DOVEX-423660 format. One line per 8 residues: their letters; for each residue x, y, z of N, C-alpha, C, O. Coordinates in pm, whole numbers. Layout:
residues N
A) X,Y,Z,X,Y,Z,X,Y,Z,X,Y,Z | ...
end
This chain:
residues 133
MAGEKKVE) 4817,664,1366,4704,675,1456,4740,749,1583,4663,831,1632 | 4857,720,1636,4896,784,1761,4919,932,1739,4892,1013,1828 | 4971,969,1621,5002,1107,1594,4891,1183,1524,4906,1302,1495 | 4778,1117,1497,4669,1184,1425,4593,1278,1516,4569,1249,1634 | 4554,1391,1459,4472,1484,1535,4326,1459,1499,4292,1431,1384 | 4242,1470,1600,4098,1455,1577,4045,1587,1521,4065,1693,1579 | 3977,1577,1407,3924,1696,1342,3785,1724,1399,3699,1637,1402 | 3766,1846,1443,3637,1888,1498,3546,1931,1383,3586,2008,1296
LTPQEKKA) 3425,1879,1383,3329,1913,1278,3256,2041,1312,3232,2073,1429 | 3222,2114,1209,3143,2236,1229,2998,2194,1257,2959,2081,1226 | 2919,2282,1314,2778,2249,1339,2703,2209,1211,2618,2121,1215 | 2735,2273,1099,2670,2238,973,2708,2097,929,2624,2023,880 | 2835,2061,947,2880,1926,910,2815,1821,1000,2777,1714,953 | 2804,1853,1129,2737,1760,1222,2592,1739,1181,2540,1628,1180 | 2528,1850,1148,2387,1844,1106,2373,1761,978,2281,1680,966 | 2464,1782,883,2460,1707,757,2481,1558,781,2414,1475,719
RRAQSRAR) 2573,1523,870,2596,1381,900,2475,1318,968,2440,1204,939 | 2412,1392,1060,2291,1339,1125,2181,1317,1022,2110,1216,1026 | 2167,1411,929,2065,1398,825,2094,1277,736,2002,1204,699 | 2219,1255,702,2256,1138,621,2226,1009,696,2176,913,638 | 2257,1009,825,2231,890,907,2081,861,914,2039,747,900 | 2001,965,936,1855,948,940,1802,899,807,1712,816,802 | 1857,951,698,1813,909,564,1844,762,541,1761,689,486 | 1962,716,584,1996,574,569,1903,487,652,1857,383,605
ESQARRAE) 1875,529,776,1784,453,863,1643,449,802,1578,344,804 | 1598,561,750,1465,568,689,1458,477,567,1358,408,546 | 1563,477,487,1567,392,368,1566,245,408,1500,164,342 | 1636,210,514,1638,70,561,1500,29,611,1455,-82,582 | 1432,118,685,1296,87,733,1200,72,617,1115,-18,617 | 1213,159,517,1127,152,399,1149,21,324,1054,-43,278 | 1275,-20,311,1306,-145,242,1249,-264,319,1199,-359,259 | 1255,-258,451,1200,-367,534,1048,-374,520,992,-483,507
RESMAMER) 981,-258,521,835,-256,503,796,-309,366,700,-384,352 | 872,-269,265,845,-315,128,862,-467,120,781,-535,56 | 965,-518,183,989,-662,181,876,-737,250,830,-841,201 | 830,-685,364,718,-749,435,591,-744,351,515,-841,347 | 566,-632,286,447,-618,201,453,-718,86,351,-776,49 | 570,-737,30,584,-831,-81,567,-976,-34,516,-1060,-109 | 607,-1006,89,583,-1140,144,433,-1163,160,383,-1271,128 | 361,-1062,211,215,-1075,224,150,-1090,87,56,-1168,70
WAVMRQKG) 200,-1014,-11,143,-1023,-145,168,-1161,-205,82,-1215,-275 | 285,-1220,-179,315,-1354,-232,212,-1455,-182,171,-1544,-257 | 171,-1441,-56,69,-1531,-1,-67,-1501,-65,-139,-1594,-103 | -102,-1374,-76,-231,-1334,-132,-244,-1377,-278,-350,-1424,-319 | -139,-1361,-355,-147,-1392,-499,-162,-1541,-524,-212,-1581,-630 | -119,-1624,-430,-137,-1769,-445,-285,-1806,-443,-324,-1908,-501 | -366,-1725,-378,-510,-1753,-372,-579,-1717,-503,-692,-1760,-529 | -513,-1639,-584,-565,-1607,-717,-632,-1471,-726,-672,-1410,-627
MRHYVIKQ) -643,-1426,-850,-701,-1295,-878,-849,-1289,-842,-894,-1190,-784 | -923,-1393,-875,-1067,-1392,-847,-1091,-1374,-696,-1174,-1293,-656 | -1018,-1449,-615,-1033,-1439,-470,-1002,-1297,-423,-1075,-1241,-341 | -894,-1239,-474,-853,-1105,-435,-958,-1002,-474,-996,-917,-393 | -1006,-1010,-598,-1104,-911,-647,-1233,-922,-566,-1293,-820,-532 | -1277,-1044,-536,-1399,-1060,-458,-1380,-1008,-317,-1464,-934,-265 | -1269,-1045,-253,-1247,-1005,-114,-1217,-856,-100,-1284,-785,-26 | -1116,-808,-174,-1072,-669,-158,-1161,-571,-233,-1188,-461,-184
GLITWTLM) -1206,-609,-350,-1286,-517,-430,-1432,-524,-398,-1492,-428,-348 | -1491,-639,-428,-1636,-653,-416,-1683,-638,-272,-1772,-557,-244 | -1625,-714,-181,-1674,-711,-43,-1627,-587,32,-1708,-509,81 | -1494,-568,40,-1441,-458,121,-1481,-321,65,-1535,-238,138 | -1455,-298,-63,-1487,-168,-123,-1637,-140,-116,-1678,-31,-76 | -1717,-237,-156,-1862,-217,-159,-1915,-191,-19,-1996,-101,2 | -1870,-270,76,-1916,-255,214,-1879,-117,270,-1964,-48,326 | -1753,-79,254,-1709,49,311,-1777,169,244,-1825,259,313
TSLIYILL) -1781,171,112,-1844,286,45,-1994,290,72,-2052,398,84 | -2056,174,80,-2201,171,108,-2229,223,248,-2323,301,268 | -2149,181,345,-2170,229,482,-2152,380,491,-2232,449,554 | -2048,431,429,-2025,576,431,-2141,649,362,-2189,750,412 | -2185,597,249,-2295,659,175,-2423,658,258,-2493,759,265 | -2452,545,320,-2574,533,402,-2568,629,521,-2668,694,553 | -2451,637,585,-2438,729,699,-2455,874,655,-2527,951,719 | -2389,912,546,-2402,1050,499,-2545,1081,455,-2598,1188,485
LGVSLKFK) -2606,988,385,-2745,1007,342,-2838,1011,463,-2929,1093,470 | -2813,922,557,-2896,917,677,-2887,1045,758,-2989,1095,806 | -2767,1097,773,-2749,1222,847,-2820,1336,775,-2886,1418,839 | -2807,1341,643,-2871,1451,570,-3023,1441,573,-3092,1543,566 | -3077,1318,584,-3222,1299,589,-3274,1277,731,-3392,1248,751 | -3186,1291,828,-3219,1268,970,-3274,1127,990,-3364,1105,1071 | -3217,1033,914,-3249,890,924,-3398,859,904,-3452,767,965 | -3464,937,818,-3603,911,781,-3603,855,639,-3619,929,542
FTSEILIQ) -3585,725,629,-3576,660,498,-3715,626,446,-3797,569,518 | -3740,661,322,-3865,625,256,-3835,515,154,-3719,482,131 | -3940,459,95,-3919,353,-3,-3841,405,-124,-3763,332,-185 | -3862,531,-158,-3789,591,-269,-3639,598,-239,-3556,571,-325 | -3607,632,-117,-3467,640,-75,-3406,501,-73,-3289,484,-109 | -3482,401,-32,-3430,264,-27,-3398,213,-167,-3301,140,-185 | -3477,251,-266,-3448,214,-405,-3318,282,-450,-3234,221,-517 | -3303,407,-412,-3181,481,-444,-3060,414,-378,-2954,403,-438
LGAAVFFF) -3077,370,-254,-2969,301,-184,-2931,171,-255,-2813,140,-271 | -3031,97,-299,-3005,-27,-372,-2926,-3,-499,-2832,-76,-530 | -2965,100,-572,-2893,135,-695,-2749,177,-663,-2656,140,-734 | -2734,253,-556,-2600,298,-517,-2511,179,-481,-2396,174,-523 | -2565,85,-405,-2488,-34,-367,-2449,-113,-492,-2337,-164,-500 | -2539,-123,-588,-2508,-192,-713,-2389,-126,-784,-2297,-194,-828 | -2392,7,-794,-2282,77,-860,-2154,72,-778,-2044,68,-834 | -2167,72,-645,-2048,56,-561,-1986,-81,-583,-1863,-95,-581
AIGGILFG) -2068,-183,-606,-2017,-318,-632,-1939,-320,-764,-1833,-381,-773 | -1993,-255,-866,-1921,-247,-994,-1788,-174,-974,-1684,-216,-1023 | -1794,-64,-900,-1671,10,-868,-1573,-76,-789,-1452,-67,-810 | -1625,-158,-700,-1540,-247,-621,-1467,-349,-707,-1350,-378,-684 | -1538,-402,-805,-1475,-498,-897,-1364,-428,-976,-1255,-483,-994 | -1392,-308,-1023,-1290,-232,-1097,-1172,-198,-1006,-1056,-208,-1047 | -1201,-157,-883,-1096,-125,-786,-1010,-248,-757,-888,-239,-758 | -1074,-360,-730,-1001,-483,-700,-913,-527,-816,-799,-568,-796
TATWYLSE) -966,-517,-937,-889,-555,-1055,-769,-463,-1074,-658,-508,-1102 | -792,-334,-1060,-682,-237,-1076,-574,-258,-971,-456,-258,-1005 | -613,-276,-845,-512,-295,-741,-439,-428,-756,-323,-440,-718 | -507,-530,-812,-440,-658,-839,-324,-635,-937,-211,-677,-912 | -353,-568,-1048,-250,-546,-1149,-139,-454,-1098,-22,-476,-1130 | -174,-353,-1021,-71,-265,-963,18,-343,-866,141,-327,-868 | -42,-426,-783,35,-505,-687,122,-608,-757,236,-632,-716 | 70,-668,-863,149,-765,-940,271,-696,-1002,381,-751,-1000
SRYKRHLA) 250,-578,-1057,360,-503,-1118,466,-471,-1013,586,-488,-1038 | 423,-425,-899,514,-393,-789,590,-517,-743,710,-511,-715 | 520,-629,-734,581,-755,-691,687,-801,-791,796,-844,-751 | 657,-791,-919,754,-832,-1021,877,-742,-1019,989,-790,-1038 | 858,-611,-998,973,-521,-986,1057,-557,-865,1180,-554,-870 | 989,-591,-755,1059,-631,-632,1143,-756,-657,1259,-761,-616 | 1086,-856,-723,1159,-979,-752,1278,-952,-844,1386,-1008,-824 | 1259,-867,-943,1368,-834,-1036,1481,-763,-961,1599,-791,-986
EKERLRAQ) 1447,-672,-872,1548,-601,-794,1622,-697,-701,1744,-689,-686 | 1547,-788,-641,1608,-889,-553,1706,-975,-633,1816,-1005,-586 | 1666,-1015,-751,1752,-1097,-838,1875,-1018,-882,1986,-1073,-887 | 1856,-890,-913,1969,-806,-953,2071,-795,-841,2191,-804,-865 | 2023,-775,-717,2114,-765,-603,2185,-897,-578,2304,-899,-544 | 2113,-1007,-595,2173,-1140,-576,2284,-1162,-679,2391,-1211,-645 | 2258,-1125,-804,2358,-1140,-910,2478,-1048,-885,2592,-1084,-913 | 2450,-930,-834,2556,-834,-805,2647,-888,-694,2769,-873,-702
KKGKK) 2588,-952,-592,2668,-1010,-485,2753,-1126,-537,2868,-1141,-497 | 2696,-1208,-626,2771,-1319,-685,2889,-1266,-765,2998,-1325,-763 | 2869,-1158,-836,2974,-1099,-918,3091,-1047,-835,3204,-1047,-882 | 3064,-1003,-713,3169,-951,-626,3254,-1063,-566,3369,-1040,-530 | 3197,-1182,-555,3271,-1293,-492,3374,-1352,-580,3443,-1446,-540
end
């Protein structure tokens, strides 16, 4: 150590090391966000699929798409709604509700799949740590 010379890095090497450091930090932040999302999902899934589909699909999806549709339709018609338009709005809300149920169901299964992969990875890492001891 006393006789070692300090090696000076080239600008390209410095840049590469900074990029590696940023990549590690980014990966750690991503892993932390994923872990937090999985904790929230663990709480949500305890309430059940029906609750999730009704809340996220039926209510949230239907409400948001209906509001956007009404605003766009209203702007195009200068907010002069006739009874014919109101019937069209009712039909649109009905189809948005069906879409919301499909959306909620699809996101439930996608989230469940992601959660199970997360648990499997967590278990794999736990087993790997046990193997090293």
